[in-house]
N, C-alpha and C positions, 0 to 999 in steps of 0.2 A: 234425508233417508232415501236411498235408491229404491227402485221398484223391486229389485231382487231382495233387498233387505225386508221390505214390506211383506213380500211373499213368504219369506222365511219366518217372520214373526207370526203370520197367520198359520203356517205349518206347525210351528212350536205350540201354538194354542191348541190346535187340533190334536197333536200328539199327546199333550198333557191331559186332554179330556178322554182320549180313546184308549191309551195304553194303561195297563195295570201299574199301580205305583211301584210294585216290586220290580218290574222291568225298567221303569224310568229311573229308579234308584240305582239299579245295576249298571245302566248305561252311563249315568252321571259319575259313578265311582270309577268306571273304566276310563272315562275322560280325565278325571283327576289323577289316576294312576299313570296315565300316559304322559301327562304334563310333567311328572317327576322325572321322566326319562330325558326330557329337554331335547327332543328331536329337532326343534327349530334352531337350536344352537349348534347342533352337530351336523346337520345336513348341508348340502351345497348352498352357497349364498351368493348374493350379488357381488360381482367382480371375479368370481371363480369360473372355471371352465368345465363344461360337461363333456363326457366322452362322446365320440361318434356313435350312432346307433342305427340299427335296422330293425323295424317292427312290421308285423303282418297287418295288413288292412283287412276289412271285413270281406273283401272279395278274394282274399288269399294272396294278393300281390305283396311284394316287399316294398316298404317305404323306407328310403334311406335319408338320413339327415343331410348328407352331402348334396344329394339331389335337390332337396328342398331349399337349401341355402344357396344353391346355384341360381335359383329362380326368385327367391325372396330375400329381403334384407334381414328379416327376423322370423324365428319360429316361436309361436306361442304354444307352450307345452302344458296342457291342462290334465292333471292326474285326477281320476275319480274312482270311487269304490266299486260301483256297479249299478245295474238296472234296478236293483232292489232298494237302493238308497234314494228316498224322495228328495233329499237336499241336492244330490248330484244331478237329478233330473231337472230341478229348478235352475241350477247353475248353468247347465249345458244349454237349456232353452234360452236363458238370458244372454249367453255368449253368442248363440246362433243369431239372436236379434241384432247383434252389433257386428256381424261379419263384414258388412260393407265398409264400416269404419276401419276395421283391421286391414282389409284389403287395400284401402286408400293409403294406408301407412306401410304398404308393401310387406305385410306380415301374414304368415300362414298359420292358422289355428289348427292344431291337432289335439284330439282328446286321447288319453291313454288309460287303459284299465287292465287289471289281471283277469277280467271275466272272459270266457270263451267267446269267439267271434259271433256265434249264433245269438248270443244274448245281446251283443252290441247291435246286430242287425235288427232285432226286435225293438231295442231301445230307440234306434233311429226312426223306425217306422211309426212307433207309438207317439213320438215327440216331433215328427216331421223335421228331423235333423238332416242337414247336408254336411255337417261337420264330419271329417274323416276320423273315425274311431279306430285306434290301433290296439293290438293285443300285446300286452306286456307279460308274456308267459312266465309264470312263477315269479312275477315281480322283479325280473332281472334288472330292468332299468331303474325302477324305484329303489332297489337295493343299492345300485351304484350311486344314486343321488342321495342316499341316506334318509329316505322318507318312508320306508316300509316298516311295518311293525306286526307283531303276532297278536291276534285277538286273544284276550285272556280266556282261559278255559272256563272260568266261571260265567262268562257272558255267552259262550257258544250255545248252551241250551236255550237261552232266551231268543237268540237269533233263529234257532230251529223252530221254536215255538211260534215265531212269526212267519214261518215258511221260508226262511233264508238259510239254505244249505250251501255253504261256501264250497264244500267239496264238489257239488254239482255245478255251481256257477263257475268256479275257477279251474276245475279239472285236477285238483290235487287235495291232499289232506293237511296242508301246512297252516291253514287259517291265517294266511298273511294278507294284509291289505296295505295300500298306500295311504299316507296322510293326504287329505285333499290339498292340492298344491298347484300353483301356476307359476311357470318360469318363462321369461322371454329370453331367447338366445339369439345373439347376433351372428354375423358371418364368421367371426373369430371363435365361435363357440363359447363366448363369454356371456354369463348371466347378467343382463342389464335390468331385470326386474324380477322380484321374487315374492310370492305369497305362500306361506306355509302356516297352517294352524291345526293342531291336533284335535281341536274341538270341531267335529264335522258339521256342527250347526253354524259355524262362522264361515262365510264365503267371501270371495274376492269383491272388491269395489271395481267394477269394470271401467268406470270413468278414470280411475287412477291407472289402470292397466293401459288404456289407450293413450293417456298423457305420457307414458313412459316410452312410447314407440318413436 
C-alpha cells in the first residue's frame, strides 16, 4: 500500500465519523449512479490522441500544449475537482513529492481544474505546491476528453450544506466536474498512460505512473 493510499484510508475513516449518515449515503449513491454511465469506457483511452490545448495559468498566462511538448517528452495531465475536495489535495501533494522523478523522465506535470484561478492560487499556497495549476474554464478540455459529468441535483444541497458552492468556485451554474483522472501524453499527443475512476476516493498509484514514462 502506497503512502497516498494510507492517507486516503485515514481520510475515509475521518469522513465516516464526521459526516452525517444522510450525506454519506447520498454521496455513495451518486458514485454508484455515475458508475452506470460508464465514463471510463467512453472517455479517451491509452493509444488515442488528445487535441491540442491552451489553458490559463494562475498568473494569467496562456500555457500551450505545443510549447510544453517542445521542451518535454511527456505531459502528465492531472484533472482534479477543486480546493474543496480533500482527496484532490492529498493527491496533488503526493504528486508534488514525486516531481523530481517526473522531471528525470523528461515529463512535465500540470494539474487541471474547472475552479477559478484565485482558488487554485489559495490551494497552491495552502499545500506548498509548485505544480502549475491550469484553469479549464467550463470544463472545456474535460468535455473533449470525455471525463466531465454533471453533479446530480439531489447531491447539490449536501455540497452546499458542507460549504461547497460550485457556482462560486467554478464561476458558472452548470455543476459540472471532471472525474479525477491522470493522462500521460507523448510528443505525438498519444495517451501512453491513463487513470480514470468515477469514485473520487480512488486515486492514482504514482509508482505505476512513473513506470509508464
